[in-house]
Structures are given as structure tokens and as C-alpha cells.
N, C-alpha and C positions, 0 to 999 in steps of 0.2 A: 625594582621590578614592579610593574603595574599589576594590581590584583585582578584576577580574572575568575571566571566560572566556567567549568566545562559544561557540556550540554546537560546541566541539571544535576551533576553529581553532588552538589551542595544542597542545603535545605531539605535534607532527608526527613527530618522530623516533621517539617511543615507538610511535605508531600504525603507522609503517612497520615497526618491529621486530615488533609484534604481528601484523601481516599476514604478515610473513615466517615467523614461527613457525607461524601458522595454515596456511600453504601446505605445511608439512611434515607435516600430519596425513595419515596414510595412508588410502587408500580400499581397501575390500575387495570384491573381486568376489563376487557372489552366485551360488552354484552353482544350476543348474537342479534343481528338486525331483525326487526319484525317482518313477517312475510309481506306486508303491504307497503313496506318502505323501499324505495328505489335505492339500491346500493351504489354509492359513488365509487367509480373505479379507483383503485389504490395506486396513484401516481406518485413517484418520487423522482425529483423534488416536487413538492406541492406547487401546482400552478397558481398563478395570481387569481384566476377566476375559473371555476369548473362547475358545470351544471349537467346533471344526468338528464337525458331526454327519454321520452316514451318510445316504445317500439322495440323491435327485435335486434336492432343493430345491423351492421353490414357484414354479409357472409362472403368471404373470399372463395373463389373457385379457381381452377386451373386457367380459366379464360379471363380472369380479372386483369385489366391493364393498369400499369402504373403510368399515369398520364401527366407528363411534365408540360406546363404551359410555357411556350417560347418566350424568351426574354433576352436582355443584353448580358445577363450573368452567365459566363461560360461554365460555371461549376454546377448549375442547377440540374442539368441532365445527369451529371455524375451522382447526385443525390438519389435520383430515380433508379439508377443502376445499383447503387448501394442498397437501397431498400429491397429491390427485387432479389439481390443476392442474399440479403439478410433473411428473407422469408423462405428461400428455396430449400435449405436442408431439412427443416421440420415438415414443411408442407409437401415437398416433392414437386412443387409447381415451378415451372420456368415462366414466370409472369412476363408478358411482353411490356417493354418500356417504349412508350410513344411520346412524340413531341407534337403538340398541336397549338393553334392560336386560341382555341376556345376549349373549355373543359368538356369531357364526354361523360355520359351517365354510366352508372354501374362500374365505377372505377375508383382507384385511389388517385386523387388529383393533387399534384404538387404545384402550387402557384407562387412563383417568386416575385410577382408584380404587385404585392400588397402595398399599403400606405407606408410612407417613410416614417410615420409615427410609431411603427412597430419596432424600429431600431434594428441594429445588425443581427440580433439574436432572437427577437420576439417573433411570435407566430400566433395564429389562431387555428383551431382544429374543430371541425364539425363532422360527426359520424351519424348517419341515419341509414335506414334500410336501402336507400338508393345510392349510397357511396360515401366516401371519406374525402374531405378536402382539407389540405393543410395550406395555409396562406402565410407568406412571409415577405419581407422586403429584401429578397436575395437568398442565395443558396444556404448561407449559414443558418438563417432562421428556419429554413426548411429542414435542415439536418437536425436542429434541436426539436422541431415538431415531430420528426420521424422517431426520435427516441421516446417521446410520449406515446406515439401511435403503437409502438411495439408493446408497451405496457397495457394497452387496451385489448390486446389479444390474449388468449389463454397462455399460461406459463410454459406449456410445451413448445411454444413457438421458438424458444431458445435452444431447443434440442439440436444436436448435430446430426441426428438421423431422422428418417421419416416417421412421423406419428400420424394417427388416424384423424385428428381434428375432432369436430368441425372447427373452422377458423373464422370466428365471428368477432368483429370489432365492436366493443361496447358503444351504445348510443350516448353521445356526450357532446357538449360544446365547451370549448376551452379557449381562453385568451391568456397569453402568458408572455413574460419577459423577465430578464434576470435582475436581481438586486445589484450585483456587482459585475463589472466587466472582466475581472480577473478571478478565475476559479481554477486553482491548480492542484496538481498531484506531483510530488517530488519522489523520484526513485533513486536510491543510492546504488548506482552501478559500480562505484569505485570499490567499496568494501566487498561487494558480492556481484560478480559479473553476470549479467543477464544475456543469454543467447538471443539473437535477433528475433526468433520466433516467439520467445517468451515475452520479450519487451513489446512486440506488436500485440500479443494477447492482452497485455495489461492496458495498452492504449485503447483497444476496443472496449474493454470492461469499464474503463474510466469514462469514455465517451458516452456510454449508456446513461450515465447520470449527469450529463451536460458539463463535464469538466472540459475546459477549453485551453488549458496550459499544461504542458509536460516539462517539468523542471528536472533535468538530468544532472545529478551530482557526479561529474565525470572524473574528478581527480581527488585523491586523498593520500594519506600515508600508505594505505594498503594497495594502491594501484593507480595507474594512469590509463584511461580507457579510450582515448581519442588519438588517432594517428596524426602527427604533425610532420609533414614531409621533410621539412628542413632540419628536424631534430629526430632522426629515426630511433635514437637510443631511448626516447621516452616510452616507446612500446616494446622494443627488443629487450630492454632492461626493466623499465618501470611497470610494464603490464604483466610481469611474470608472477606477481603475488596477488593474493586476495586475503581477507581476514580468515586465517585458518588454513590457507592453501599456499603452496609454492610450486615452482616449476612449470608455470604456464607458458605457452608459446602463442596463443591466439586469444587471450583474454582482453581484447580491445576491439574497437570499431574502426575499420579502415575509413578513409575519406568517403569512398563509395557507399559503404554500409551506413555511415552517419547520415549521408544525404538521403539514403533510402529511408531511414528512420524519420527524418524531417519530412520527407514527402508523404510517408504513410500517415504520420500525425496530421499533416495538412489535409489529407483526404478525409480525416475525421474532424476537420475544422479545429485542430488543436495546434497551438503555437509551442515550439520547442524553445526552452530557455537553457542554454548550456552553462554549467557552472565550472569555472576553473578556480579552485579554492586556493587561498593564500591569505596572509603570508605564512600561516601555519598549515597543518594538514598537507605537508609537502614532502614527506619522506621519499615517495616514489620519484618525484622530480629531482630531489637531492641525490638519489642513488644513480640517476641517469645523466645528469649534467654537472660536471665537476665544478665549474666556476660559480655555481649557486651556493657553494659551501665556502666558509671563511678560509679553510686551508687549501682550497682548490683541488681537493681530492673527492672522488665520488663517495657519497654517504652509503649507509647500509640499507638494504632492502628490509621492509617491515611487513610481517604478516600477522601481527598480534592484534590486540583489541583496545589498546589504550588510546587516549586523545591528549592533545596539548603537548606533544613530544617533539615537534619539529618547527623550524623557522628558516626562511630564506636568510642568507647572510646580507644584512642591511646596515652593517656597522661602520662602513667606510665608503668613500665616494666611488672607488673602482667597483666594488661589489654592488652598490646601488645601481651603477650603470649596467653591470652584467645582468642583474635581475630585470632591470627595465628593458634591456634588449631582448631578453628571453620572453618576457611577458608580451612585448610588442609582436614578436614572431608568432607566439601561440595564439594570442587573441585575434590578430589579423587573420590567421588561418581559420580559426573557428568561426569568427564573425562572417567571413566570406562565404561559409557554407551554411549559414543560419539566416534565413530571411526574416525571422522574427525580430522585434525591436530591442530585445534585452540580451545582455551578457552578465551573468552573475559572477561576482568576484569573491564570494565567501566572506572571510573577514573575522570569523569567530575563533575562540579558543587559541589564543596566542600568549600564554603566560610569560614567555621569555622576552617578548618584544617591548622595547622602550617606546614611549610616545613618538619620538622622532623616527624610529625604525618603522613603526606602524604607519606613520604619515607618509614616509617615503614609498612604501608599498602602495598605499591608496592613490597617491599622486601618479605613480608610474602606471598602475593598472587602469585607473580612470582615464588617463590620457589615451591609452591604447584603445579603450572602448569608444570614447567619444570621437576619436579620429576616424573610426569606421562608421560613424553616423548612428551608433547604437546608444541605448540608454543604460546607464550603470544600475545594476541591481546588486544587493548584498545583504548579509545578515545585519541586524540592527547595530552591531558593534561598529560598523563602518561609519556611523554617524559621528563618532568621536573625532574624525579627521575631516578635512575639507573635501566635500563631494560636490559634483555638479548639481545645479538646480534641477528639480523634477526627477532626481534619482529615486529608485524604488528600494526601500528598506524592508527587510523581512523580519518581523517581530516573532521571536521564539521564546520570549519570557513567559512568566507564569504568575500565579497568585502570590508567590513569594516576593516577586518584584512589585506587584501592585500594592502589597501591604505597606510599602515604603513611600508610595507616592504622596507628596504633600507634607511629609514629615521632615524632621531635622536630620534623619538618617537615610535619606533617599540613596538607593544603591547605584552602582555605575551603569547598570542597564537602563535605569530611568534617566540618568544624565545623558546617555548616548542617544536615547530617543528624543529628549528635549533638544539636543544639539542638531539632530537631523531635521526636526520640525522647523527649527530656526533657519535651516538651509533650504527650506521649501521642498523637502522630500515628501514622497507619498509612501504609503505602507501597504504591504500584504501581511495579513494576520495569520500566524501559525503558532498560537500559544502551545508550548510543549506539554502542558497539563491537559490539553484537550485534543490537539491536532497532530500529535506525534504517534504515528501508527506502529512504531516499533515498541511502544510500551505494552506490557502484558494487559490483557483484559482482566484476568484474575489469576489465582494460583494454579489453575489447570492449564494455562497457556504454555505451550511447549517452548516457545521461542521468545526472544526479546528481553527487555530490561524493565526495571521498576523504580528508577530514580525519581520519577514523578508519581510514585504510587501506581496503582492499577488504573487504567483508563477504560472503564466499562463503556458500553454503547451510550448509556444515558449521559455519562460525563463527556463523551465526544460530541454529543448533540447540544448540551445545555450551556451554551455561551453565545455572546453577541459581539461581533467585531467592533461595534462602536464603544464597548466598555472593556475591551480586552487590554487596554492600557490605562484604565481608570482606577480610582480607588476601589477597594473591595465593596463599597456601598454603591458603586456605579457612577459616582460623580467625579468631576475633575479629570476627564480623559486627557491624556497627553497628546493624542493625535486627534485633530478635528475630524468630524465625520466626512467632510468633503475631501480629506486627504487619504481616505481608505480606498485603495484600489480593489481590494478583494481578499480572498482567503486561499490558503493552501494547506493540504494534508501532506505530511512528510513521512516517507517510509525509509527510515535509516536501516542499515544492515550491520550495526555494530556487533550484535550477538544473534545472528540469524540461524541459530542451531538449537537442537534439543538439549535440555539441561543447561540452559543459558545462565543459570545462577552460579555456575562455575566455569572455568576455562574448558574449552573443547579438547578432547584427547584424540579425536579422529575425524576425518572429513565425512565419515559415514553419519555423523550426527547432524550434518547439514542436509536438509531436504533440497529438492530442486528449487531454484529461485522462485518459480511461479507458485509452488506450494506454499512457501513462506509468505510470498506477497499476497496471495488470495486469503490465507487464513488471517493475516494481520489487517488486511484492507477491508474485508467484508465481514460484518456490516458497517464498519465505521466510516469508510469513504462516502457512502450515500448520505450519512448524517452530516458530514462537513459540506458535501455538495449542496444539500438543502439549505444550509446556513448561507452559502454563497449565492444561491439562486432565488430562493423564495422570500417573500416579504416577511419582515420580523413579526408582523401581526399574525401570521399563520403558525408561528413557532409554538409547538405543543408536543411534548414527548409522547404522551399517551396516544395521540392521534398518529404521530409519526411511526411509533412502534406497531400500531395496528396496520398501517399501510405497508410498512416494511415486512411485516409477517407474511404477506402474500408473495414476497420476492424470493423467499427461501426456495420455493418450488422452481422458480426461474433459474436460480443459481445451480440447483441440483441438475436441472435439465441441461444447463450449459457446461456442467462438469466443474463448477467453481468450488474450490476447497474452502468453504467458509466456516466461520465460527458461529455456532447456534447460540446466540446470547440468551441467557435464561429468562430475561425480562421481556422477551418478544413473543407474542402469540403466533408462532409459526403455523402456517396453514397446513404444512406437511413436514415431517421430520427430515433433517438432512440425510443424504445418502453417503456419498464418498467422504464427506468431511467429518463424519461422526466419530471416527477413531483417532483423529489427530488431536493430541493433547495428553494430559496426565490422567491415568486410569489405575484402578485396581483390577486384578483378575482373581476371581473367587470361584470355588467349587465346594458345595456343601458347607458354606459359611467359612471356609478356610481360604486364606489369601496367599497368592504367590509372594514369597518373602525371602529377603536376604537375612540369614540367621545372624542375630546379634547386631544388625546394622553394620556388618563388616564392610570395610573398604578394601579388603584384600582380593585381588584376582584369584581365580580358581576355587572360590567358595561355592560349594554346591547349594543350589536353591532348594528351599523346602516350602511347605505350606504351614500356615499358623493361623490361629483365630484372628479374624479381621479386627484390627485396632486403629487403622488409619495413619500409622506412622509412615515416614518417608521411605523406609525400607520395604514398604508394601505398595509403593506408588511407582508406576512405570510410565515413562514418556514414550508415546507411540510416534515414531518418525517414519513417515511414508517414504518409500523408496521408488525410483523410477519404474520398477517392474510391478508396482502395486502392493508389494509386501511391506512389512514394517520391521524396523529394529526397535527393541524395547530397552530403554535406558533407565536404570534405577535412579530414582530421584536422590536417594541418600548417598549412594556411592559414586554415581556418574559412570558406572560400568554397564556393559551390555549383557543381556541374556544370550547364552552361547552354548552350543552343543560341544561338550568337551572334546578337544582334539580333532574337531571336524568329523567325528565318527558317523558312519552310516548304519551302525548296528543298533538293534533294539536294546534298550536298557542302558544306553550311554547317559552319563550324568549331564544334567543341565546346570551350568555354572554361570557365574558372572566373570566377565573378562574385559580387558581394555577394548573399547569399541574399535573395530577395524573395518566393518562393512563387508566382511567375508560372508559367503552364503550360509555358513553355519551360525551366523548371527541374524539372519533374515527369517521372518516368520510370516506365513500366509494365514490370515485370519478369516475364517469362513463362518457365516451364520448357520445355525443348525435349526431345522424345523422343530418348533416347539419351544424355542428359546435357547439362548447361549451361543457359544462359538467354539469351534475347534481351532487350535493354534498349531500349525504344522511347520516343521523345519523345512526351509526351502531346499537345503542341501540333501536331506535324507528322505523327506516326505513323511517322516514319522511324527506322531502327535505329542505335544506337551502333556505329561501325565503325572499325577501325584499318586503316591503309593496308597494313601488312605486319607481319612478325614480326621485323623488325630494330629495334635500339634507336633511339628517336627518331621512329618512325613516327607521323604525325599522326592525330588522331582526328576524324572527321566524322560527320554523319548521312547515311545512304544507304538506298535502298529495300531491302526484304528480298530476298536473293538466295540464301539457303541457304549462303552462304560461311562457312567456319570462322572467319573474321575478324569475324563478327557473333555468334559463340557464345561467351558469357562464363562462366567458372567463378567462382562466388562463394565465396570462401574465408574 
């Protein structure tokens, strides 16, 4: 059996060391600008050239036209309509969108007839008191310029409801174009199904930071998410599970829905890359199609959290032919619905595959892709087999792999990259120790994993694609610079639930997919977006964090559930996102506590002097109704009103998480500081009997007592 590595489960000690070193990176306080210094607008990603101009800037009114200059690009007018729609909720203005042959004054002018030297995504932007002009060589460049334009307006422009304004565009002149043509975000919809509205929400958020590729991880052990008309069992059977969930009937995208996603992404100038994973990560397919198994019997559905547990049967000629026929049907269907150039074939975590079995999969899958005129894409392990020239390999290795480059003990990941380079492959860089968004930020992160240590915002930002396959000193890169297509942030959903250091016991531990996505993505996706867009010469974490600090207010206005990284000088504190994560609840110096760190259900909670142990730490998991469940970090059990009682004096216990209303808590700020914590089922407040150690906790009517006022730390 060929040695393999799951997505980083090895090298734990090195990951811990890397995290420890990352923690030593100093943060620099940003001094307030002097009154006589013109403040440069805080744009992310950093433009190539940006100069603040004198004057008051351009003030939008209800009569300001969005003026699109006529051109041969049919999508240009759509950018104008998109901009008007973007500005409407916060301003309350229905801005007229006009098309003329010449620009008009006192307008936002979108000119798609710029010089070809701007490239497909480059643009210039100039804002003065007489108007704003965005110039590009086509609609795509206009769209990227519009994302910069929205950042030149006050943060409240991102609000979904009308705000008072004023709406003034900062006076500035910008010239901009991307470093890399591929700047992606991957969403794991296989482990955790995203409803259409939530996936579109994520597309809009990613587009804000000039992400131009949406990689959808559509299939895995835990589920099959794309309908294949010729093989209906893939969704009737294979889509019925998720990681932690069973019994679904609609956890997949129909052909029409998938095409709607593709079209929606296209309207945001984002290319969809579908991933049909194999030859591992295939339990959902194996449970749906009998002849993909060596015994020709359907396999078992899987809703767990492990990896490296499945493999197509590739051990004899008949089953290789069966798998090849299956892949041809699936890939033909998916490719026909995907106008973008790529189909991703997966290829990682196949510990049971022999080299010949793996090669048989790559040959069959690659042939299916190229026969549809598409380019093969896959994880870097695909390079160990014969691949078509100009295939795209996605590197998810880490510093642990880099440490072996050029040594006598180079590991297999390094060998696979070397093999792919020899076959003229290009690379998208997604180093798992920087670009994996499912890694926890720190110990307070409620969701995700830690096999790469913690990935703080600074760690997500401090890397360079040109050295991500080099030796640790930056020399000897495996991939030549001209073979780097770009970067991608990967949002896996292996452990997308609260208390992810242990197995989930209830689906109530899982937040809505968008809550998980936003908390893990923001602020790290903008960091990776800047790596992909901005020149390396502008790369500076202190400056980036200063600029990003102004975006927290934008995210709050938009209702994004972000993580407030502690090393960012946020211009305003987060609102809705502030309670997501691990906290203590204290009153009078006494903390809500599980006595003796008990792991037994039905243990009544008490309060005890704050000592910071895990039995005093609670993971706040936001529910769709805005309430929270509170999961104890030590026991993994939930704070619960005993027996679902509606009566005053009922004990507050810990119990297996169920998501019932007696485990949901409404947390409300109190004037003067602190919060009340009310049971959603009874409306009564979390109350401790006294400020002595061991005081029992019950639910009681609101009395204004200090024993009902909790500090969330």
C-alpha cells in the first residue's frame, strides 16, 4: 500500500511548532493620522497605484445617474444595473442607469472602452467633486472597479436597510490590475449542504474582494450534491447524508439549480469549477451505484467525519471499465452545464489505492474531461500519474513538505509536484497552513480543526505563492513562477460544528452553513484575496490590518458573522458576530461552571470562582432564530432547562445537545453592562443563587438582580 497523508493529520508536532512561531509575530499599533495628512482610502485588496486627491469627493444624490458608455461588450450595461442595485438598499435611491456614447457630468461613469493594456480585469478609477469614472477594457474590469468604488463610500453603504448618509465617494485616483488570473474560493458543499440562497450570499461576499473563481466540492464520502439525470440514485441515495446528518431528501442541486448557480456566479464575473472527487472520497457514490464496488453490492452511506475511508473498485478490468463508464456519464453531464474551462478531479487521500489503481482512475477521469474540451484540474497528488499537458494542480501542502525539499528524504508530496511540473502542469496555490479556512483561528474558535495548528489572520496573510513550494529559506521553488496560475482559499466542512474538538452529538451543534462560512472566512479570505491580486511589493501585514480594520464596520452593516481578529485595529466593534465562539459567563467574579468537570448528563450547573478551566468555558452556537445554544467545552453537553420546565426555580443542567427550545438561550445586552440570558422556552432568566462557590443555577423571573446579569468574556 502506497503511503499517504490525510489533509494534514500528520506532522502534528511541526504544525504546533509552526503555530508557536506564528504567535511570536509582533503586531504594530497604527498611529492616528495627523490632521494635515490626507487619509488614503482603505481598499482591500491593495491597488497597484492609489493616490488621494484634494477636494471633497463626489456626493451621490437620488438623481445621480449610473452612466454606461456604449460598447460592443454586452455585459457592460449589466454592471451598471448591478451597481445601482448594490447602492439602493442603504441609500434608498433608485439610481437611473443610462447608456450614452459620451460620458455625462455629475455621474458615476462606467467606461468599458479603455485600452487593451488594462487587461481583462484591470481598471482605472478617478473620483472628484464632479463625478466618478471607472474605465476598463470590458465589463469584467468594470466589475472589479465597482468593488473598489463601494469601498470608497461610507461603511453603511453595505447595509440592507436605508441609512441617512451622506454618500460621498472619497476623492482618489487608482490604477489597478491583478497579480494572478486565478483567485479562487472553494466551498465544501459535500460535507455540509448550502441552500441556494446561502451559496449566492457567499458568492456576493467573495466577489467583493475580487475573487473570480468558485470551486464547488460537490462530492465526497458524506454526500453527492449534483443531479445526474442518467443516474438518479446518486441523489436519491447519495444526497441523503451530510457530515453529522442523515435522512435528507433535497440536499443536492438539480440541473436547473446548478445552472442557476453558474449563471449567478457569472453575473459576478466568477467562474465555477465543479469538483467530482475520486478515486477516494467516494462513499456516497459507492452507496448509490452497485458496480462501483468490487462485490457489485451498494456500499454503506456515511455521515461521519473521517477521511481516507473509500475507494472505487479498480482492481480488475471489468470494474475499471465500470468506473470509467460512470465517470464519463457524470463528467459529460457536469461539463455540459459548466461553461468554465475546468473540471476538478480531486485525487487526494487514497491510502488503499495501488499505483496502478490510481493511474487507472486518473486515465479514465482525465479522458472524460478532455473529451469535453475542458482542462483537467486536481489536487497535487494527481501529478503522480500521467496527466494532460497544461493541467492545473492544486497544492495544499505545507511547511512540513517544504522542509524536505532538496533533501535526501523528500516526501511524496514533493515528488508528486516534481512529476507534475515535468508534465508541464500549472499550479494553484492553497497551502493548508495558510489558506485552509476550516482551521481554527485560535482556541476560542467554535468550529473547525487544528491539524495545521491555528491559522491566525497574520498567518493567513504572510505567505508568497512563489515560495509556497520552495525550501523554508525561500530558495529552490519546485514550481517556476510562470507556472503559478493563482491562489485559492479552501473552506472545508469536516468539522463545521461547535465543540469540534470532539465528535458532535446533535445536529443542533451545527450553525447554519452561512454562519460557519462567514465566521471562518472573514477576515481571512480578504487576506488571501490580496495575495492573489496585489503586487508582492505592497505586501505588509501592518498596513493590511490597518486597512482591513475599517472593513469590520462594513461587515457588521451587511450582517456578516465575522471573527474579530485581536491583532486588527477595528474601527468599530463587531455586532452580531461578537458572541460566536468560546466564552465564560460570570457574575460577581463567579463563573457558570460544570461541577467537577463532570461529563455526566443531568449534572446541575453551579457558579464557582473564575479559574479558566474548560468546564467554565461555553461555546456559543448561533441558531437560525438568533438565539444560542451553549456547549460546555469540557463535557460537550449543552446548558439545558431540566425537563423542559416552564416553572421558576427549575434547575439548569447539562444534557446531550438536542436543539430543543429548552436548550436555546436569548442573550440580551443590559444598559450599564452585562447581559441577561433567557430560556427561549420559558422566558425565565439564568440565575445563580449567590456569589459563593457552588451556588446552584436555576431559571427565575426577571428581578433586576445582579445575579441575573452575566459578563460574557
